C-alpha positions in Angstrom: -36.0 43.5 9.5 -36.8 41.0 12.3 -36.8 41.7 16.0 -36.7 38.7 18.2 -38.0 39.7 21.7 -39.5 38.4 24.8 -42.7 40.3 25.7 -42.0 40.4 29.5 -38.4 41.6 29.0 -38.2 45.3 29.9 -35.1 45.8 27.7 -37.0 44.4 24.8 -39.9 46.7 25.5 -37.5 49.7 25.5 -35.9 48.5 22.3 -39.2 48.1 20.4 -40.3 51.5 21.6 -37.0 53.0 20.5 -37.6 51.6 17.0 -41.3 52.8 16.9 -40.3 56.3 18.1 -38.0 56.5 15.0 -40.6 55.1 12.6 -38.4 52.1 11.8 -40.4 49.2 10.3 -39.8 45.8 11.8 -41.4 42.4 12.2 -41.8 41.2 15.8 -41.1 37.6 16.7 -41.7 36.3 20.2 -38.4 34.5 20.9 -40.2 31.8 22.8 -42.9 31.1 20.2 -40.7 31.7 17.2 -37.2 30.9 18.2 -34.5 32.0 15.7 -33.5 29.2 13.4 -29.9 27.9 13.1 -29.6 29.8 9.8 -30.8 33.0 11.4 -28.4 32.6 14.3 -25.6 32.1 11.8 -26.5 35.3 10.1 -26.5 37.1 13.4 -23.0 35.8 14.1 -21.8 36.7 10.6 -23.3 40.2 10.6 -22.5 41.2 14.2 -19.0 39.7 14.4 -19.8 38.5 17.9 -18.6 35.2 19.3 -21.2 32.6 19.7 -21.2 32.7 23.5 -22.5 36.3 23.3 -25.8 34.9 21.9 -26.5 33.2 25.2 -28.7 34.8 27.9 -26.2 34.1 30.6 -28.3 35.8 33.2 -31.3 33.7 32.5 -32.7 31.0 34.9 -32.6 28.3 32.3 -29.0 29.0 31.4 -28.1 28.4 35.1 -30.4 25.5 35.5 -28.9 23.7 32.6 -25.3 24.5 33.7 -24.4 25.7 30.3 -21.5 27.7 31.5 -19.8 24.5 32.5 -20.7 22.7 29.3 -19.8 25.6 26.9 -16.2 24.6 26.3 -17.1 21.0 25.5 -19.8 21.9 23.0 -19.2 22.4 19.3 -20.5 25.6 17.6 -23.2 23.5 15.8 -24.3 22.1 19.2 -24.5 25.6 20.6 -26.5 26.9 17.7 -28.9 23.9 17.9 -29.4 24.4 21.6 -30.2 28.1 21.0 -32.6 27.4 18.2 -34.5 24.9 20.3 -35.1 27.2 23.3 -35.6 31.0 23.0 -35.2 31.5 26.7 -31.5 30.7 26.2 -31.0 33.5 23.7 -29.9 36.9 24.6 -32.5 39.5 23.5 -33.5 41.5 21.8 -32.0 40.4 18.5 -32.4 42.6 15.4 -31.7 40.8 12.1 -31.6 43.1 9.1 -30.2 43.1 5.7 -26.5 42.7 6.3 -26.5 43.8 9.9 -27.5 42.3 13.3 -27.7 43.7 16.9 -27.8 41.6 20.0 -29.1 43.3 23.2 -30.1 46.9 23.4 -27.4 49.5 23.7 -28.8 52.7 22.5 -25.5 54.1 21.2 -24.9 51.0 19.0 -28.4 51.2 17.7 -28.0 55.0 16.9 -24.9 54.1 14.9 -27.0 51.9 12.6 -29.8 54.4 12.1 -28.0 57.7 11.8 
């Protein structure tokens, strides 16, 4: 299981602690240094059932600087995935990618449903 995170993100710190406290094994990937690939992002979409716009870190500075909100409707899904795979700071985090499941963001109740 992969956990894409940003070390300075307090939510990511909580999420990784939550996993460790439950002795759940995972491989950490710094989302800036090891940005999810297009294929990994496609799996996240498939497994989570989320729309692609939910993978964007809409509260991030880079998202605002690049005016992505205004560009979103004009971009194809392939363009969006490519953009996300090129810059980890645009990706909502943490992302957990497991065998046949994916979680985006840290909502403890959702995570508990996966590991009951």
